[in-house]
C-alpha positions, 0 to 999 in steps of 0.5 A: 523577465525581471526577477522581482517579487511580483513575477516570482509570485506569478511564477509560483501560482503557475507552478502550483496550478500545474502541481494541483492539476497533477494531484488530481490526475493521478490515482493511487493503487495502494488504497486497494490493499491498504487502509489509510490510518490518520496519525497525530503522533510520531508512532501509533500502536496497533496492539488490537491487531491480534483480535478477530472478535466473533459473537458467542452465546451469552452464558454467564458473564461477558467475555471481554476481547482484550485489545492489547495482546500484541505490541505492534507499532508503526513509527512515522518517517519523514520524506521529501521531494525537491526540484529546482528552476534555473535562474536563467530560465526566469530571466529568459521567460522560459518557465513553460518548460517546467509545467510538465515537471510540476504536474509530475510532482503532483502525481508523485504526491498522489502516488506516494503511498504506492512507494511505501505499500508495494515494496512492503508487500514484496518484503512480506516474506521476510518481514515480521508482522504483529504476531512476530512471524513474517507476514507471509509465513507457514507457522502463524500461531493460532489457538484451536477449538480447545485453546491449544496453540497450532500453526497455520500458513498464508503462503505456499512458498516457492522461488519464482515471481511473487503473486498475492490473493487478498480479501480487501472487503473489510474496514482494515485491509491487509496493509496499513498506510499511516498518514501523519503529514500528507505531502500535498503543499508546494513549498518554495525558496525563491527569494533573491537573498535565499542562499540557493538563489544567491550562490547557485542561481536555483529557485527551489520548490519541494514537498515534504511529508511524514508517513509509514506503511505496516502490516494489518491482518495476515489472515486476509492475504496469501503470498506465493512464489509458486507458478501462477496456475489454476492448481496453485490458485486453488491452494491459495483460495482454499488456504485463506478460506479455511482460516479460523480465528482463535478457538476455531471460529471461522473468519469467513475470508473471501479472497476476491483480489488477485494482485500480480506484477505485469509479467503475470498479467496473462497468467492471472487473466487465464485463471480468473477471466477465461470462461472456457479452458482446455479446449472447451471445458468450463473454467471453475475459477472464472469470475472468482477474483479481480486482477490488479496489475501493479507496476510497482511489483515489477 
């Protein structure tokens, strides 16, 4: 193949078609547990995260729910993914071998949120959220019905393989994916006089984006490193379902998503999918949650 602008354009069209195909083939699992928040600046403030406003009887003046209780912010970071096509493969008209690579590039773009969300979830036991405590902690500060500060938990500790129970039914889910620039445009450096082509005979194609992941409401997720069994599953359900907002107002948390790594899939299914247990007893937890097996948690 002659290397000229027409053939380079034709090659790019083919690479981009494979890339676009990959974009459509993949599905991000992160959207199950994270709300995507569009960003237009380098950093977004989430001071309102401290509020779970509830209705009250109107007696006297209105009580205004302040939205600036906490100084929690998420700062966008730049990311890139770059591949190269050897000049020899252009000259030998051997470009078909790159189609799977560009399809995979598209799939990587679609699943980019997963690369940020799931590691953050795993780090929730040691990473602070908006109230200054670790996302999964035993002493989140909450005001009781009399306005006195008390501590509540969204974890029961442990030292084994982590698993998570969540309520993902609300507009803001337990995690946040902040999207500043989606990496869905294939950029090229394939001119004959580009340094990479002249010096290294490499035609370069790549993606870039800006984003970051952060924590939403800790009240909507329970993280555990205890053995995943019926007893500890009950602890998680009761713990989340009993959480209250400031001044003792029930949050009505309804955890319906059990998130596990592949190694705990069997245990999770036995808890929430098996109708009968112990040789014939009715399983009280059957159908109480959907199991989401996440490879990123492995």
